[in-house]
C-alpha positions as CSV (number, residue, x, y, z in Angstrom):
1,M,0.0,0.0,0.0
2,L,1.1,3.6,-0.6
3,Q,-0.1,6.3,1.6
4,V,0.0,9.8,0.1
5,I,-0.1,12.2,3.1
6,H,-0.7,15.9,3.1
7,P,1.6,17.6,5.7
8,T,-1.3,19.4,7.5
9,M,-4.7,18.4,6.0
10,E,-5.6,14.8,6.9
11,N,-8.8,14.9,4.8
12,W,-6.5,15.3,1.7
13,D,-4.6,12.0,2.5
14,Q,-5.0,9.1,0.1
15,D,-4.3,5.4,0.3
16,L,-3.5,3.5,-2.9
17,I,-3.3,-0.3,-3.4
18,L,-0.5,-0.8,-5.9
19,A,-0.5,-3.4,-8.7
20,K,2.6,-4.9,-10.3
21,R,3.3,-4.4,-14.0
22,P,5.0,-7.0,-16.1
23,D,8.2,-5.0,-16.1
24,G,8.4,-5.3,-12.3
25,N,7.3,-1.7,-11.5
26,Y,4.2,-0.9,-9.5
27,Y,1.4,1.6,-10.2
28,G,-1.7,3.0,-8.6
29,T,-4.3,5.6,-9.4
30,L,-5.1,8.7,-7.2
31,S,-8.7,9.4,-6.5
32,K,-8.2,13.2,-6.5
33,G,-5.7,15.6,-7.9
34,I,-2.6,16.7,-5.9
35,E,-0.7,19.9,-5.7
36,G,2.1,20.8,-3.4
37,R,4.2,18.7,-1.0
38,R,3.3,15.1,0.1
39,Y,4.8,12.5,2.3
40,L,4.8,9.0,0.8
41,H,4.7,5.9,3.0
42,L,5.1,2.6,1.2
43,M,4.3,-0.5,3.3
44,D,3.3,-4.1,3.0
45,Q,-0.3,-5.1,3.8
46,A,0.7,-6.5,7.2
47,N,2.4,-3.2,8.0
48,S,5.5,-5.0,9.1
49,W,7.8,-2.7,7.2
50,R,7.7,0.9,5.8
51,M,9.7,3.1,3.5
52,M,9.1,6.9,3.3
53,T,10.0,9.7,1.0
54,E,8.8,13.2,0.3
55,V,7.7,14.7,-3.1
56,S,6.4,18.0,-4.4
57,T,4.4,18.7,-7.5
58,P,5.1,18.4,-10.3
59,W,5.7,14.8,-9.4
60,P,8.6,13.0,-11.2
61,A,7.6,10.3,-13.7
62,N,9.1,7.6,-11.3
63,I,9.4,7.7,-7.6
64,V,12.2,5.5,-6.1
65,F,12.1,4.3,-2.5
66,A,15.2,3.1,-0.8
67,P,15.4,1.5,2.7
68,N,17.0,3.5,5.4
69,Q,20.5,2.2,6.1
């Protein structure tokens, strides 16, 4: 799951269930438009791990998550 979190407005948050493409990348569809900064939390369905990043619009074509070292 990918959580798209607004820094101050909880009602603008969105949760996406991601699907895997044949090329190994994942995709999802937002239910509403986004402008400005967002925190992205990527996690498994059991919520046993999480990776986080921050993006601002315009969003890059690809968003890469890397585990904290």
